[in-house]
Each structure stands twice: as C-alpha cells, then as structure tokens.
N, C-alpha and C positions, 0 to 999 in steps of 0.2 A: 836325360837328354834324348831327343828323338834319334832313332836309328833308321838310316836309309839303307835298304837292302838292294844289292846289285848282283846280278848274275852275268859273268863274263864268259863268253863261249868262243873259243878259238882253238884250232887243232895244233897250234904251237904253244906248248905248255909255258915256255919262257915268257910269251906275250901275256897270257892270262895272269901268271904269277907277278909280272911287272905291274899290271894294272892293280892287282890286289895290294902289292907292297906300297905303291904310290898313294892310292886313294885311302887306304886305311891309316896311312901315316899323315895325311893332310889335316891340319887343324881347322876344320870347317867351323864357322861361327855358331850356327844354330843346330847342328846335328853331327852325328858320327856316322861313318860309313862301314858297312860290313860287306865283303865281297865273297861270293861263292864262285867257283870256277868249274868249267866243263870243257873237255878237250876232244869230244867226238859229237857227232850229230845225235846219236842215241842218248848220250849223257845229258846233252842239252834239252832234248825232248822230255826226258824223264823228269828233270828238275823243273821245267816249266809246267808240266802237267801236275806234278806234286804240289808246287806252290800255288797253283790255281785253286786247289782244294783246301788250302790252309792259309798260310801267311804269304801273300803275293809279293813278288819282287817289285820294287819301285822303278828300277831301271834294268833293262836287259841289253847287254852289249853283244853284238853279233858280227862275226866275220862272214863275208859272202861265200868265200870258197871253203865251206865246211862240209867235207864229203862224208857220207856214211861209211861204216865199216864194210858193208857189203857193196862191192863195185857194181852190181847189177841194179842197184837202186839209184834213181835220179833225184837226189835231194841235196839241198844246200842251206846256207844260212838264211837265204831269202824265204825258204819254206818254213823255217823255224819262226821267222818274223810273222808270216801269215798265221801260223799256229798261235803265237802269242797274242796277236790281235783278236783271234777268235775266242780263246779260252781265258785270257787274262787282259781284257781291254784297259784296265786301270794302269797296267805297267807301261812305262815309257820304253820305246824301242829305238836304239841307236846303233847304226852300222859303223864298224871300224874296219875299213878295207883299204887295200892298196890300189883299188880301181877308182880312177877319177874320170873315166870316160862318160860323157854325157848321155850316151845311149843306155849304158848299164844303169846309171843312176835314174834315168827316166823310167826304166823297167821297175826298179825298186820302189820308186815313188808311186807308181800306178798300182803295184801289188800290195805294198805294206803301208805306204804313207808314214815313214818313220818320223820320230821326234828329233832326230839328229843324224848327221853323217860326218864322219871324220876320216880324212885320208891319212893312212898310217904314217907316211913320211912327215906329216905335220904334227903328229902327236908328241907332246912333252908333258911335264908335270903341270905346267900352268894351264895348258889347254884342257887336260883331263879335269882339273879342278873346276875350271870355268864351265866345261860341259855339264858336269853334275849340277852345279849351282843354277845354270840356265834351264836345263831340262826339268829340274824339280819345280822351279818357280814359274818360268815363262818360256816354254819351248817355242821354236826349235833352236838347235845349235848346229852350226856348220863350220868346219875349218875353211880356210881361204880357198883351197883347191876344190873342195866340194861345192862351195858357194859359187865359184866361177863356172863349174860344170852345170850347176842348177840353172844359172842364168842362160846357159847355152841350150837348155833342154828343148827338145823338139816339141812344138805346139800341136802337132798332129796326134792322132790316136794310134799311130803305128807303134807296135811294141812286139817284142819277142815273147810269144805266149808259150804255154806248156807243150803244145804240139811241136812248135819249132825247137824247143829245148830237147825234146826227145829225139827229133831227127838229128840234131847236132851231136847228141850223145852217141847215138848208134853209128853215125859216120865216124866219130872220133875213135871208136873201137874196131873200125874196119868192116862194118856191116855194109853190104852192097845195097844200093837204092831199092832194087826190086825186092830185097829181103826185109827192108825196113817197113814196107807197106803193111804186111800182116801183123807186125809187132805193134803197130800203133792203130790198127783197125782202119786203115785208109787205103785208097787206091794208089798205085805207083805214080799215076799222073798228078795226084795231090802232093806226093813227096817231091816230085820234080818241080812243081809249081812253087812250093814252099822254099825249096832251095834257091830258085831264081829270085824270089822276093827277098830272101836273106842276103844274097849277094848284092842286090841293089841297095838294101838297107845299110850294109856294111861298106858300100862304096867299092865293091870288087866285082862289077858286073861281068868282066871277062875272065875272072878267076875260075879255077877248077875246085873240086871238092877239098883238096889238100889246102888250098888257099883259104877256103871258107872255114875250115877247122882251125887253121892258124889264127885267123882274124877273130873267130869266136873265142878262142883261148885268151887272146890279148884283151878282149873286152870283158872277160870274166863270165861268159855264158856256159863254158864247159871247163 
C-alpha cells in the first residue's frame, strides 16, 4: 500500500504527537500515513533539507509561531514554508495555526501560497483526515475559520514584508527607533515611516509603539 509521508512541525510536542497518533491510526482507503515530527525551527529545517535530497515529504504541516532556538534570529514557520517551496516544491504545505486574522493569512498566501490552512481551534480527527485526503488529491483545504478569513482577504498589494517584521521584532525587544535603523541598514526616517504605515495597516493610527507591538503580537507577526 502507498505510504504518505508527513512532517509535522510545531514547538508544542503534545500537538505534533497528537497529529501523529491520529493520522497514523486513521484507516485511509488507499494509503497509509507515516508522520515525522519536529519541535524547533532548526529541527524542521534539517528534516526538510534532508528529505529534499532523498525521499520528499508529501505534506508538511507548519505552525506559524515557530521560533528558532536563538532569540536574535527572526525566523518563523512562514520562513520554513518559503524554504519548502524552494527546495521541495512537490511537497504540499499546510499551516496549522491559532491565527485566523485575515491580514496574517494574506501575508502567508503572498509569501508561501499554501495548499491548506487550518485554524487550530477547529482541528479534530475528522478535519485532519479530510485535510490529508483533500490535499493529496485536490488541494486546497481550509477549515471554516480560515476560509472566512480568506474571503475577507485584502485585495490590495499591502503586506507586512521582511523589513517591517524586523522593525517589529526590534521594537518588541526594546530597541529604540534610532538604534533600529543601522541594524536594518536603513535611515531613521525610513523606520519612522514604516511604523506609521504599520499603525495604519493595523488600524491603530493614534497608537504608540507599545500599542503597535501588542497589535502585531495579536496578529501573529511577532
């Protein structure tokens, strides 16, 4: 019988173990499932890179808030999705996240264009099974909350890019605006302009830096 290989990456081991237990125990009609797990950014990167050189994963499940072990690195599950698209394009990429904010999902779709998106609060045995069957045969697959957010997606090209994410990260660890500029090879005026744009994008035009950081955390950007 055909084996469908899945890599589940989440920094909560109970979550990945749960996916493995459920999916390997499901009596799929035409195939069996084998699930590898990774609980850090580095482990996930290593497994994706190794599989790209040998037996590729059919599906890669990613959490968005998957932080690297080294706090000075700005990486997430979104970055692993971009990596997977680059070195293992045959693999299907599905995000399993607690975030259902349409702005965050918009960013994910622009950078990764995933084959599925599941809001964690909507995941159960039935949805996991349906997700695998759908993504393997006729993607994409979305849970109800994800689909609703996708329908609300912004039609403009406005997106939180890598420079914005770096600014948000440095603000979140207490770096002053004037000290951020050299860290990202930009002028202080550029940092200030980006901050104003982010506040407008997040709907907090009159907010301060603390408000900006709080809103960015709510939306899953830091």
